[in-house]
C-alpha positions in Angstrom: 45.5 -10.4 15.3 44.3 -13.8 12.8 41.7 -14.5 16.2 40.9 -10.4 16.2 40.1 -10.6 12.5 37.9 -13.5 12.6 36.1 -11.8 16.1 35.2 -8.5 14.1 34.7 -10.8 11.2 31.9 -12.7 13.8 30.0 -9.7 14.9 30.2 -7.5 11.7 27.6 -10.8 11.1 25.9 -10.3 13.8 25.0 -7.4 13.5 23.9 -7.5 9.8 21.8 -11.1 11.0 19.9 -8.5 13.1 18.6 -6.7 10.1 17.6 -3.7 10.6 18.5 -0.7 8.8 21.8 1.0 11.0 22.6 3.8 8.2 23.0 6.8 9.6 19.2 8.8 9.7 18.4 11.8 8.1 19.1 14.5 10.5 18.3 17.4 8.6 14.8 16.0 7.1 11.8 17.5 7.3 10.8 14.2 8.6 11.3 12.9 12.0 13.8 11.0 13.8 11.5 9.0 15.2 9.8 8.4 11.7 12.6 7.7 10.4 13.2 4.9 13.2 9.4 3.4 12.6 9.5 3.1 9.6 13.2 1.0 9.2 11.7 -0.8 11.7 8.3 -1.5 9.9 10.8 -2.7 7.0 12.6 -5.0 8.9 9.2 -6.7 10.1 8.2 -6.9 7.1 10.7 -9.1 5.4 11.1 -11.1 8.7 7.6 -11.2 10.1 7.3 -13.8 12.6 4.4 -13.8 15.0 5.7 -13.1 18.4 8.8 -12.4 17.3 10.6 -10.1 20.1 11.9 -6.3 19.0 15.1 -5.5 20.5 14.9 -3.4 24.2 14.7 0.6 24.0 18.8 1.1 25.2 19.7 -1.3 21.6 17.6 1.1 19.6 18.7 4.1 21.0 22.1 2.7 20.9 21.6 1.0 17.2 20.2 4.9 16.2 22.2 7.3 18.4 18.9 8.7 19.6 17.1 9.6 23.0 14.5 7.8 24.9 11.8 9.6 24.1 12.7 8.9 20.2 13.0 5.6 20.4 9.3 4.8 22.4 7.7 7.6 19.6 8.4 5.2 17.1 8.0 2.3 18.9 4.1 3.3 19.4 3.7 4.0 16.1 3.9 0.7 14.5 2.2 0.1 17.9 -0.8 2.2 17.3 -0.6 0.3 13.7 -1.1 -2.7 14.9 2.1 -4.1 13.3 3.9 -4.1 17.3 1.7 -5.6 20.6 3.8 -4.6 24.2 3.7 -7.4 27.3 4.2 -5.4 30.4 7.2 -7.0 32.0 7.8 -8.9 28.8 9.1 -6.7 26.2 7.1 -5.7 23.1 6.6 -8.3 20.2 5.6 -8.4 16.3 2.1 -8.6 16.3 0.1 -11.0 13.7 1.5 -11.0 10.3 0.6 -8.8 8.0 -1.6 -10.3 4.8 0.8 -11.2 1.5 -1.5 -10.2 -1.6 -0.7 -10.0 -5.5 -2.6 -8.2 -7.8 -1.8 -9.3 -11.0 -2.4 -6.5 -14.4 -2.3 -8.6 -16.9 -5.9 -9.8 -16.2 -8.9 -7.8 -16.4 -10.8 -8.0 -13.2 -11.8 -5.7 -10.1 -9.2 -5.3 -7.2 -12.0 -7.2 -5.2 -11.4 -10.1 -7.2 -7.4 -10.5 -5.6 -8.9 -10.4 -2.3 -11.4 -13.0 -3.7 -9.3 -15.7 -5.3 -6.1 -15.6 -2.6 -9.6 -15.7 0.6 -8.0 -12.6 2.2 -9.8 -11.8 5.8 -11.1 -8.5 4.0 -13.4 -5.9 5.4 -14.3 -2.2 2.9 -15.9 0.4 3.9 -16.7 3.7 2.2 -15.4 6.5 4.0 -16.3 9.3 1.7 -17.9 10.1 -1.7 -18.1 14.0 -3.2 -17.5 15.7 -6.7 -15.0 17.9 -7.1 -15.1 20.4 -9.3 -11.5 20.4 -10.4 -9.4 16.9 -10.0 -6.0 16.8 -11.0 -6.3 14.0 -14.0 -4.6 13.5 -16.9 -4.6 14.8 -19.8 -6.7 11.6 -21.1 -9.7 12.7 -19.2 -10.1 16.0 -20.0 -13.1 15.7 -22.3 -15.0 14.5 -18.9 -17.8 16.7 -17.7 -17.3 18.3 -14.6 -18.4 17.8 -11.2 -16.4 14.7 -11.7 -17.8 12.4 -8.8 -15.8 10.1 -6.1 -16.0 8.0 -4.0 -12.6 6.9 -0.8 -12.9 2.7 -0.1 -10.6 1.4 2.6 -9.4 -2.0 3.1 -8.4 -3.6 6.2 -7.8 -7.3 7.3 -7.5 -8.6 10.6 -7.9 -5.1 11.6 -4.8 -3.8 9.4 -5.8 -0.9 7.3 -3.7 -2.1 4.1 -5.3 -0.4 0.7 -7.3 3.1 -0.1 -9.2 3.9 -3.9 -10.1 6.2 -4.8 -12.6 5.2 -7.7 -13.9 8.6 -10.4 -16.2 8.8 -12.8 -17.7 11.7 -15.2 -20.7 12.9 -13.9 -22.9 11.7 -16.6 -22.1 8.6 -14.8 -21.8 9.8 -11.9 -25.1 11.0 -11.3 -26.9 8.0 -11.7 -25.4 6.5 -8.8 -25.8 6.4 -4.7 -23.4 5.4 -2.0 -26.0 2.0 -1.8 -24.6 0.8 -5.2 -20.9 0.9 -4.8 -20.6 0.7 -0.2 -20.0 -3.4 -1.0 -19.7 -3.4 -4.7 -17.5 -3.7 -7.3 -17.3 -0.6 -8.8 -16.8 -2.6 -12.6 -20.3 -5.0 -11.7 -22.2 -1.0 -10.6 -21.1 -0.2 -14.3 -22.6 -3.4 -15.9 -25.4 -4.0 -13.3 -26.8 -0.2 -13.1 -25.6 1.2 -16.6 -24.7 -1.1 -19.0 -21.5 -0.2 -19.5 -19.0 -3.4 -19.9 -15.2 -2.4 -19.5 -13.1 -4.1 -22.1 -9.9 -2.3 -21.8 -8.1 -1.0 -18.8 -4.6 0.9 -19.0 -2.5 0.7 -15.9 0.5 3.3 -14.6 2.5 2.1 -11.6 4.2 4.1 -9.6 6.0 4.9 -6.0 4.4 8.1 -3.8 4.8 9.5 -0.4 1.7 9.6 1.2 -0.2 12.8 1.8 -1.5 13.6 5.3 -4.8 12.3 4.9 -3.7 9.4 3.5 -0.9 8.1 5.7 -3.8 9.1 8.6 -5.7 6.4 7.0 -3.5 3.6 6.2 -1.4 4.4 9.9 2.0 4.8 8.2 3.7 7.4 8.4 4.6 10.6 5.7 8.4 9.6 5.3 6.7 6.2 3.9 6.3 5.3 0.0 3.6 3.8 -1.1 2.8 2.1 -4.4 0.1 3.7 -6.4 -1.6 2.0 -9.2 -3.6 4.4 -11.0 -5.9 2.0 -14.0 -7.9 4.0 -16.8 -10.9 1.9 -17.9 -12.6 1.9 -21.0 -15.9 0.9 -22.8 -15.9 -0.9 -26.6 -16.3 2.3 -27.6 -13.1 2.5 -26.3 -14.0 5.9 -24.0 -12.7 6.4 -21.1 -15.7 5.9 -18.5 -13.9 5.6 -14.7 -10.4 6.2 -13.1 -9.0 4.5 -10.1 -5.9 5.4 -8.1 -4.9 2.4 -5.4 -3.1 3.6 -2.8 -0.9 0.6 -1.6 1.3 -0.5 1.5 4.3 -2.1 -0.1 4.9 -4.0 3.0 1.9 -5.9 2.0 1.2 -5.6 -1.7 3.3 -7.1 -5.2 1.9 -6.2 -7.9 2.6 -9.0 -11.2 2.0 -9.2 -14.7 3.3 -12.4 -17.5 4.2 -11.5 -20.8 5.2 -13.2 -23.8 7.1 -12.9 -27.0 5.5 -13.0 -30.6 7.1 -15.7 -32.6 6.9 -15.4 -35.7 5.0 -18.2 -37.4 7.9 -20.4 -40.1 7.6 -19.6 -43.8 8.7 -23.5 -45.7 10.5 -22.6 -48.5 
């Protein structure tokens, strides 16, 4: 009996060491089983990201999740399409080059671009769309903005992997002075300062966790059952008026958001 107990303990330890979440899949969920498996594999790879690490075989994953071979193959193919995994004929499936790890600080007033400049990430950006919105979904503090609102979308990639999407909005009176060439490769803060003489002096940040829409999941190469870090930033000029709002959709396996806080220590008053 002691020997059997020890063996069971070793087996449990070995299973845990594999790292992949083996909890029951949500079989009545609107999200397909292969998407749920892809999400779990992606999370595991993000926390154990070693270049060349081999993924378990299809048979092992079938047994682990109690699903068909076609379901496993669809899950793995999704990660291959995302660039997370790659296949070697006759060898198996392996982890691709590790995704970048980026820490974005919220306790300083700087454009998102500055984060990449500081960490030296191999960054490629692309403005994928710009348009006017008559009825955008804006927070109450932006109700006074003149419509339509000018909006543009910028996609960020490193090592060929898309990892962030930003949606920048400005009121009509600012947007009518902007063209695509202005913000193609220039941070919005620099555009506001250099072209319009508007200096950002304050920004309010709100962090949340959301599931992506179909379009955002497609652009970032993720399933809609995954979750994103979402950072909403409203920037204000010296008068306190809001002059831009940027929503950052961030892959949580790439990004961390940091903030440094201090306490106000009261000065000691003498007798």
